[in-house]
Every structure is written in C-alpha cells, then in structure tokens.
N, C-alpha and C positions, 0 to 999 in steps of 0.2 A: 524837464530830467536836465541836470545841467549838465554841455557837451563836453564829447572827452577832452582832455587836457593833459599835452604834456610835461611832467614833471621836470626841474633840473634835473633830477638820476636819471631819468630815463634820455635826457640829451647829450648826457657824459656817455651812456651807454650806445645811444645811436652814433654821436661825431666820433664816437672811442676817442675821447680827450683824457691823456693820463694827469695826474696830480703830482705835480714837482714841488719837490720838496724841498726849496732849497732857506737856507739858515743867512746867507745875503739878503736873499727880496724881503719885505715887508710884505707885499702883497700877497706872496705864495702862502707867509707865514699866516696873514689873517685869513686866507683863503680855505687853509688847512684848517686850522680852528676853528670857522664856523660851517666847515663840513664835519668834524666830529661832534660838536657839539648840538648840529641838525641832526646828525643821525642817532644821536644819543636822546633826542627830542627838546633839548632846552634851546627851543627857538628863539628866544629871548636873547639870550647871550650871542647864538648865533646869526642872528639879525647886526649888533652886535662889530662883528668880526666881517660877514659877508659884505655891509655898507661901506666901512673902510675899504674893501679888496674893490670892489664895486667904481667907487668913487675916485680910486687910483687907475680904475680901468681896465680893469678884470672882467671879460664876458661872461665867463662863467656866473663870476660871482655875482654878476647883475642878473643873471637869470634864478639865482635862488632867490634875491631880493623882490624879484617880481613876483616870483610862487607865493612868498612867504606874504603880501600883500595881497596876491587873489586868492589865498586860500584862508588869510585872518589867522597866520602861525603867530603867537605872541607876538602880532601887534594887531591893530583894528584892519577888518577888510578895507582894501583902498583898491579898487580897481581901477581907478583914476593912473592911481601909483604904481600899479603893476604893469597897465600898459604903456608908463612911460619909462621901464626899466626896461620890460620886452623890446621897446623900440630901439634902446641904446646898444643892448646886446646884439636886434637885429643888423643895426647900420656897422656893426662891427664882423658882421659875417654869419653869426650862431643861426641856422637853419630853424633848426626848432622854436627859438625866440621867433622866426618869420611865420613858423606854421601859428602857435600861439595870437600873435598879435593880426593873423588874419582872421582867427576865429573870433577875439575880441572886436573888431573892424565889422564883422558878419552882425554877431549879436549886439552890435552897441554897446561894450562892456569895457564902462571908463572911457568909452572915446562917441561921440557922435555915429551912429549905426551910419556905414558907409560901403556898401555891395563892391564896387570900383573898388576903393584902397585893400577890402578883405582881396580880392581877387589878383591885386600886384602881388601882394604879400606872400599870396599861394603860390603864386607863377614865381618869385624871387626864390622862396626855400624850393621848391621842385628844382632850380636852376642850380643851386647849392646841393642838389642830391637827395634831397626828402619826400616824400611821396606820400607822408601823414597826412595831407591835406586833398590828397586828390579827388574824395568826394565830392569835398565843398565844389572844388571846380567844375565837377560834372553837374551839381545842383545848379552851380551859377549859369552854365550853359545852355541847362534844359530848361529855368523857368526866365534866362535873361537879363538877370540881376549882376549888375555892375559891369555886363559885358554884353553884346548880341547875342540874342537866342541863336543856337546851334543844335542839333538836336545829333548831327552828325558825330560832334565833339563831346556831346552828352553823352552819348553812348561809346564814344574812346574812355572815360578818364571813368566813365563807372564799370564797364568792362576793368578796369586795371584794377581799381578799388574791390570789385568783388572779387577777384583773382588774390587779393592780399588779405580777402576773409572779413570784409564789410559788411554786415548782414543788411544795413540800410544801401546799400549801392546795391545790393541783390535784388531787394525788393521793389526797386527805382527799374533796374533790365526789365524786370519781370512788369509792369507798368507800361517799360516802351514796346516791348512786343506785342502784351495785350493790344494795346492803343494803334500799332502802325507809327510809331514817332520816330526817324532818322533809321527804320529798318524796316521790311515786311514782315506785315502783319502776322504773328503765328503765335496761335494759345495753347499749341502744347509746350513751344519755347516759356511760356510767359510762364504757364504751370509748373515748368521744370526750376523757373528762379525762384518763382512765389515758396515753392517749397523748402529750396537751400536759407532763402532766408530765412522761413519759418525754422526749419531746424537749427537754424545757427541765433535764433532768439528772437528774432524782430517780429515785432506784435503787429506792425502792420503788414507784415508777410503771412502770417497766422493767419489774418482777416479773411485777407485777400485767397490764402490756398481752400478757405472753407468756404469762400464764394464761388470758389471752382468748382468745388465740390459741388455745390447746390445744382448750379449752372448746367454742369457737365461740358462745359468751354475747357480743352484741351487735355481733360482728365474724367474718366469714368464717376458716375455720380454718386455719391456714396454719403448719404443722411448720416451715418457712424463716424466718419470720418467731417464730416463737415460739422459736428457735434462737437469732435476733439481739437480741432482747431478754433471754435470759435470759443470754446472755456480758453486754451492759451493764450487767446489774444485779450480774452477777458480777466483773465489773472492776470496782465498785466497792465490792465487799469483801460481798455480799448471800450467804450460807451457803446458805440456800437455795435459792437458782439456780445455787450451783455443785454442788449434790446434784441437780437435776432436769436440769443438763447431764450430768454423769458418767451419770444414767441413760438419757438419750437417746446417748451414747457410748459404753456399755455396749451397742448395740445391742439393747436390750430383752431381756434374759437370757429372760423371760417366754415374749416371742413367738417365739422359738426354740425354745423348748420346746415349747408346746401351739396357736402359731399364733394369736393373741390379740395386742393392742395394748393393752398395758397401761395409758397414759396416756388412751386411749379407754374402755378397761373402765372403768377408777376415775372415770371423770365420766360416764357417759352409757350404763353397765352396766343392759341390761333386764330385767327381773323381772315375774314376775307379776302382776296387780293383786292377790290374797291378800297377796303379801310387801310389799306399798307400804307395808303398816300398820308393816311392819316398820321401812323408811326415809324413812318420810314426815316426819321431823323432820329431814331433811336429812344422812344420816349423812356424806356427804362433809364435814362439819366437825365432827364430833361423833366422836371414837374410838371411846366406847361403840357407837352405834348402827352403826359402821363396822366393831365386833369382833361386834356381833348376826349384821349379815350374811353375816360370812365364815363363822362357825358354821353356817347355814343350807347354806350350798355344800358345807362340810368334811365335813358328817352327812348332809344331805341333808332334807328333808322331804314324807314323803309326802302332809301335811294339804295343804301346798300344791305337790306335785307338782312340786316341785324335787328335780334327782338331783342326787348328786353331783357336784360339779365343782372340782376340785384348782385349778384356773389362776384361777377367778374367787375361790376362798377365800380364796390369796396375795395377791390385789388389794387383795381388801376388808383384809386381814390389813396389806397393806405402808399403805395410805391411813390406817389407824389409828396403824401407827407412825410417818407421816410429821408426823401433828400432834402427836405427843409422848408416845405411849402406850410408855413403856419398856418394860412386861412383854411388849408384843406383837414390836421389834424383838429384843428376846431369843429371841422365839419364833421370829422368823421367821432369826435368827440359824443355830440348829438347825434351821429348814425345809431352810435349804441345804445346810447342813452333811452333814444324813442323808439327802438327796432323799424325803423325805416329811413328812407331817401328822402321823405319830404312828409310836410303836414298830414295827417289823417292816414299815412301808408305806413302799412305793418309788414314788415316782411317775416320776422321773428324776433322773440322774445327778449328787452331789454336786456343788454348787457353791460351791467354797471364797471364791472372790474376793467372793461376793456376801456369803455366811456371813460375815466379817470386816467387811463394812461396814455388817452391820445389829447384830453385836455390838456393833461399836464408835460406833454412833449409842444404844444402850442402855447403855452404858458410861458414857459421857459424861453420859448423863444420870444418874450413880450406881447405877447397875442392878449391886450385886455376883455375882448369877449371870453373869453379860453378861463382867462384869468378868474374871471366871476363866476363862471359855470361849476370848473372846478371848487372852490368855495363853497357853492352851492350843496356840492356834494358830499365836500366835509362835513357842513352841517348836517345835513341828512341823514348822516354814515351809511351812504349809499357806495356800495365797489371800494369803500375804504370804513375804517374805523372812525368813528364819529368823532370828528377834535375842531372844537369851537373856536380854541386857539390858531390852528391852521388856518381854517374858515375866515376868520376875521383878517389874517395875516394876509390870506390870496385877496379879501375882497377890498383890504387896505390897498394893496399893490395895482389891484384893478381901479380902485376911484380915492376913497380917502376915510379916515380911521370913523370920520360919523356917517358918512355912506354906507359901510360895511355893517355898522349897529342894524339898520332898518333892513340892509339884504339879509341878513340872517336871520332875522327876527319874522318876513316874508316866507324866508324860504324853508324854515319851520314849517312856518301854519299851511304852507302849501305843498308841504312834503305826501308823497304816495310811496309807498312800500316799505315804510318803517316807522317807526315807533317816535313820533312826534314829542318834543320836550316842550309844551306848551309854556309851561312857568318858563324857563329861560327866553323863549322866545319874547314875551312881555316884557320880561327884564332887558334885553337889547329895544326892542321898540319904547319902552318908558325912557330909557339914557337916551336915547337918537333923539324921541321930542322934547325933551328937557332942553336938550345941546342946542337943538334948531333955534327952541323958541329962547333962550339965554343969548344966541345969536343975532335974535330980529329973523331968521330967516324962516317964515313959515308960509309959503307957498306950496313948498314940500311936506308940508305936515295931514294934510286930510288922508292920504294912502294910508301912512304909518299910522295914523289914531283907528281909520277905520278895522287896520289889521289887528291893530290891537285889540278892541272890540270884538273880531269876531273870535280872537285865543280866547277871552274871557268869557263868551258865551259857549266856547265847547268843552272848558272847563268846569261851568256849570254855575260862574259866580257873573249869574245876568244882572244882578242890584251897581256889581262892580263899574260893570264894562255900559251900563249907560249912565251913570254917575259921571264916570272918566269922558265919555262924548258926552257927555251936558256941558261937564265944565271946556272943555274944549269950544264946543260951538257957542257959550255965551262970551269967551275971550277975544275968539275970533266971528269975524262976518263971515259969511257964504252969500250965494248966489248960485245960481242955473243947477247943475245936477246932487253937486255936494249938500247942497240945502234940502233938497227933494228927498235923498238917500240916507240922508240924517235923521229927517223929520219919520221915513217911514222906521230906523233901525230905532226912534226912541217909543215906534207904537203909534205912531200920531196919525199915521195913515196906514192903506193895503197897500198890498202888493201891486195888486191891478191898478189902485188909483196913484202909483209912482207909475207905473209905465204909461196911463195917460198924460199926469204931470208931464214928462218927459215928452213927449208927441207934441205936447201941444209948448214946453218951452222955446223952443227954437228949432223949426223944419228945417232948419240949412244943418244942423248937427243930429236932427232927431236919430238918424241909425246906430250914432256912437253913443248918443243917450241912453237909448233903449239894451245895447249890449251893455253896459257897465249896470244899468238897472236891471236885467235880467242875471247878469252874474251875484251882485249882492242879495236880490230876493232870495235866489236859489242858496245861496249860502247861509243866510239866516234861517233858511225852512230847514236845511242841512243839520243845524246845531240845533233847531229846538226839533229835532226828529220826524218833522214830517218827511220824509224821503220820496214819499211820491211825488209831489209837489217840487220839490228838489232837485228831482232829477228834470223834469218839464222843463223848469227854470235853465238847469244846465246844459240840458242838449241841447237846448237854442243857441245857449253861448259858441259851444264848442262846433255847432252845425255850421257856421259865419266864418267864410275866410276873412280873413285881417290880418294889419299890421297889430295888433295888439298880444305881442307874445306871452306876456306876464297873467295877464288875465285869464286866457284860451287855459294856458298850462294852469294855471290857482282853478279852473274848472274841470280841465281831467281829471285834476288831482282830488277834486271834491267827486268826482264822478265812480272813482274807484275805492272810496270809502265805503259808498252806498252798498249794502245789502242788493243782489243779485235781483 
C-alpha cells in the first residue's frame, strides 16, 4: 500500500499560505491560473502554468509540479522529477515538501533509498513546525535505520504520533510495552494500545489484539473476540490472520483427535520445572526452541519424567512451522498424511486436508520436497480437488517438467484412498519415456517403464504391457536387478526363481535386490488377482526399515487395495 503522501493542497492548508493575486506579477498569475485549472481537473494546462511559476522560483508551484509528477496527473508518473521538485521546494523552506522528500528517501522512490537522508529531512520538517513524519522518526529510532537505535526516543515519537491519531504508531507502542522496549514490560498497557490501533483501523493492531484474546496476556481470554479481530485483520489482507481463522474454522483437528485445545496448548502448555531449561528462552517466538520442545514430547524424556505425547509434539511442531520453519511445515505435511510421527507409527487417521495445508506452507517457502509432496496430493486428489495442472506445476517447480511427468504417473499408480486415473498415468509415463529417449537419457527410464507396465496390467491390458516392456528391453541393454525383474515380468521366470537370482547376483547388494524383487513380485501378483501371494511379498517390503521411501510407500498403497 502506498504510504500516506501530503498533497500541495494540504501543504497550503498546513502552511496557511494565502494565494496572492497580483496583476503585476507573472509568477503569481501563473500560479493562480495553474491552481484554477488544477482544481477543475485540467492537469495538463495546470502543469504548464505551475512549471513556469516553479522555474521562476515559486516554492508552492514547485510543490504542485512535484505532486503532478508523483501522481501522474496530466504527465507521465516520474518519481525522480517529483523528488527533484520537492527538494527545490524544501530548500526554500516548505515543511511539507521536506516531509514528502523524507518519505521518498525512506522508500527509495525516485532516489536511492537512504534512511539517514530520510531522518535528516524529517528532522528539518520538524524544525519548521511540521509533525507529519514523527511516526517515521519513531520507526527510525526503533529499528536503528539512518540513526542510532534508541528505544526511549522511539517511545517518545511513537507516543506523539499516536496522540495525533496515527494507528501504526499506536500498534508500535503496543509492541514496545509488550516486549519491554524502552519501558517496563506491561501486558495491560500493550493490550490497551493494540485495541486503540485496531479500533483506528490498523491491520497489525487487530491481529495483535486477537492474539491477546487468545493468550489472555493483559486482557481476559475470549475466543469470540479473538475471532472478531482476526476477521478484521484478515479483511484488511493479513495472511497470518486468515491462517488463524482457518485453523479455528477447521474445528481444531487436534482437539478432535486428542481432546486438547491447540491454541491454548501452544501458548500455555505446562511442563515440569526440569524442562523449563529447554523452553525458558520463549520457544513461542523461536522456531528452533519450539522444535526442541516438540522433540521432547515426541520421544519422551526419562531424565525429566516426560512421557511421549503425540498431541503436544504436533502442537509444538505447528508452532515452529507458524514461525516460518519450512522444514517443520514439510514434516507436518508428512505427519498428517501418514497419521504418525515416524514410519510405521499410526496415532490417528490421515488428514489429507491438513497435509495439503502444511505442505503448501512449506512449498511457498521454496521447500522442494514439500512441492513434490503437494504435487502428489494434487495428482491423487487427496485433501484437495484433483488437479493435474497444479500437480504438474508443483512437480516442475520441485524438479523440471520432464521429471514432473514421471512423478505424476508414479503418484497415480501408487495412490491409496483415491480412485486412480491409470489411463492418464500411462499417458504421462509414455510421454516421459519418449522425451528421455529423445534426449538420450536412458538411465532413468527403467523405473518409469516398469510403472507403466504395472498400470497397463492393472487396466487389464496384459498384451500391451508386455509388448511395451519387450520393446524397451530389446532397445536398451540391462544387467543386474532390472534384467532379472524384466525376465520375471515377461513370465520367463517365477517369483521364487527371481529371488534366488537376486541372492546370487551380488552378495554385497543382496538385501537391496531382494527388497526390490519382493515389491515387484507382490505388485504383479496383485494385478494378477493373487491377493494372498501379493500380501506375503508386500508385507516383507513394508516390514523392512530402509531408505527406499518411494518403494515402501508404493507397497503400503498396494496393501491398502488388497481385500482384508
């Protein structure tokens, strides 16, 4: 949003400068004619008169010329020209021109951003009787921008600005009282200033007041009041307020699962005195500290007498993610997708809507793995309406467009809990294979080719599945595990024979090869309808702890499609 800017009309009022009409003065005549045309909305002719008066040295005309350039009224918008004419007027003692020039230096509009220059012009304007930029002066002292940081001075200037009705200064005072900056910490006083800011229309003030109603710091707790002020902030465009409202509107997923209030727990969770050493630096504001507390509840601590507590672990992970920790947001996406804190751990039913929310939060912070996971959920239609364009877009952001095709196809095949669009998976995988062949990149084709085979078999097109696989293997030589697996898929060897071949092929890779073999045997048995055999092979894959996450997930998905 554009910062408040003072027009030359306001300048005239503030400076109480009367327009002197003198028939003997060309400068006055130019100015008066310019003002008449300006007020009638004919900015082009107004400019022609103002520029003549400005060049003749009239400081008020300079103000109008600057404003016309700044706003693009009858002339192309040009911040550089606006800054030039405001400087000319400021050098002639126009206080409001000094105010506007200070703002332009503060924001780097038409000039190189220079906070020190902004502070100097703000102080000059103050010396000439203008208090329009005292909130900016407070901000400069608060952050140490262009001047030595001084919370006492910041408090003084924010106080003066707030007394003049500046809503942002009111909010800043709330922050200072809340944190004890330049003044003794006082939650009650902070809440008062946040309320004044909110009632004056401050987006940040409304959000901070809502947070106070949630935490009960300096004010009585009220979920209804919190919702009201979150909504005010959200309506003004505050993204964090929208997220908080979404969390409240979801009916508190954790509360439904574990009987706790996530908002309350995140802000007032009580732990033993021994654990206080971990959280004494206020983990509520430090994501790394919040993660440390989450880990204590995730694993438990015999030293502190803390039992494992899934709900509290998730709450603290959520706090870390809300504070901008993208890795933790990605972790939460996985937790809600799987329903547990670690592989093979199930504490609750998967919540794909929550999974999408946290993956998206991480993805929007450029987290590549989260982008890929979010793309998979779009491809599968889990927690979000199925959208292959979105899936492709997120996969492409996480890798590249070619890889996106392969990942969409594999995601659709391995989907569980959703109707699989296998024809589209075949289309994506075939497109990917052709692109890789054209680019001469054959090393990554086998996985896509076998997934396409499994899709064809699942569709009942056994003949096409075999012919495509044969075409591929005839064109590209193979060895090791893939050679044996393809032989099995073509029906040239049995599952037990394949396992035997794996065991003898390379003792150093025996476990890895057996792992792959068990999966592909189980997958083929599944599409052949031999569910009993399929379950036996796939359960061996799931039971083994390893680093092959995708194969493990595909095996889990296949097991969910088996009849109990």
